[in-house]
N, C-alpha and C positions, 0 to 999 in steps of 0.2 A: 631851117626846120629839119628835123630828122625824120626819117622814114620809119614810122612806128611799126610797120609790117615787117621790117627787116629783122630776122631772127638770128643773125650772125652773132658769134660770141662777142665781137667788138661792140655791136649795137646793144646787146643785152647788158654788157658791162657799163656802157654809157648810161643806159636807162636806170640801172640799179644804183649808180653813184651820183647821178645828176643832182638830186635834191640835197645830198650831203655836201657835195662840192660847192653847189650854189649857196648853201646856207653859210658855209665857212667864209666864202668870198664876200657875201653880204655883211656878215658880222664885222669883217675887217674894214670894209668900206664905210660902214655906218658908225664905226667907233669914233666918238667925239674927239679923243686924243689925236687921231689922224687929221681931223679937220682943223683943230687948233694948231697943230704943227705945220700943216700946209699953209694956213693963213699967216702964220708967223714968218714963213719963208716968202710970202708975197702972193700966194695963189688965192684966187677968188672962185667961189662956187665949185663947179666940177672941173675946173681947169687942171687941178692936180691929178685927177683921175685920167682925163684925156691926155694930158702932157706926160704924166708918169708912166701910165700903162702903155700909151701909144709911143712913148719915147724910144722904145726898143726898135721901132721901125726906122729910126734915124731921122735925118732932115729931109723928109719926103713932102710932096705937095699935099695939101689938105684933102684933096679928092681921094688919095690912098687911105688916109686916116678915116674918112667918112665910110669908105668901103669896109675897113677893118672893124669899125664900130657900127655895123649895119643895123643893130637893133635900137639905136638911138636916133633921134631926129638929127638930120644933117646940120641944121642951124646950131644945135647945142654942141655938136662935135666941133664944128668950125670955130665957134666962139671960144670954147675951152682950149683948143689947140692953138689958136691965135694968141690968147692971153698967156698961155704957159710959156711961150718963147720969150716973153718979156721978163720972165722971172729967172730962167736959167736955160742952158742948152738942152737939147733933146736927150743927150746922153746923161747929163746931170739929173734931169727930171726922172729918167728911168732908174738911175742908181738910187735916188732919194725914195722913189716908190718901192723899189725892192727892199731897201733898208727898213722902210716903214712896215712892210709886210713881214719881214724877218723879226722885227721888234715885237709886233703884235702877236705873231705866232708863238714866240718864246714865252709870252706871258698868258696866252689863252688856249693853246693846244697841248695835248698830252705829248710827252717825249717818248712814250713807250709803245706807240702804235697809232693806227688810223682810227679816228672817231666816227661815229655815225649817230645821226639824229633819228633816222627812220621816220615813223609817223608821230613820234613823241617830241614834245618841246623840251629844250634844255632849260633847267632851272636857271634863274638869273645868276650870272657869275660863275656857273659851273661849266667846265670844259666837257667836250664829248668824251665818251668812254671808248677805249681802243677796241676795235673789232677788225683787225687786219685780216683775219681768216675769211671774213665775208668778202672783202675786196679781192683777195687772192682767188677764192673760188669763183667769183664772178668774172675773172679775167682769164681763166683757163682757156687755152686754145686761141687767144688773141695774137695776131701777127703784129708784133711791135715794129716800128720803123728801125732800120739799121742805123747805127751811130753815124753821124755826119750827114744824114739825109736832110735836105733843105726843107723848111716849112713852105707851104703853098700860100705865100703872102700875096695880097692884092698888088696888082701892077698898075702903073699909070700910063695911059696912052696919050 
């Protein structure tokens, strides 16, 4: 959970973008074409989500994946992660997931900027309208990580 009292530029940017970023991710994950393609490859239920998105962690113990997906019940993460390895390697699952995201984005997101939903719902089938200025202004003063900086991924003990 985030500290809503934190008024740093980074926290303000995160709060201002959270709904829009979450909505785009949800639309991708709820798109029926993704589920059909995953099932055709052999995935069941949420195994493609956990195997594909978690596949970037590599061949790590399930405990590390449970920590990475901390908002999901551990039994669901474990079941999806375990089922996914029976379909393809962790790397292959991650690549398949990235390609699915790329394919979905190419047909659902604008190519000329960042979209925003704000408090309005998007009409069925219409992509978000570009508002890159809003994102840029909300991230002024943010200290971005330097290139090559390692992510703080969960460790296994």
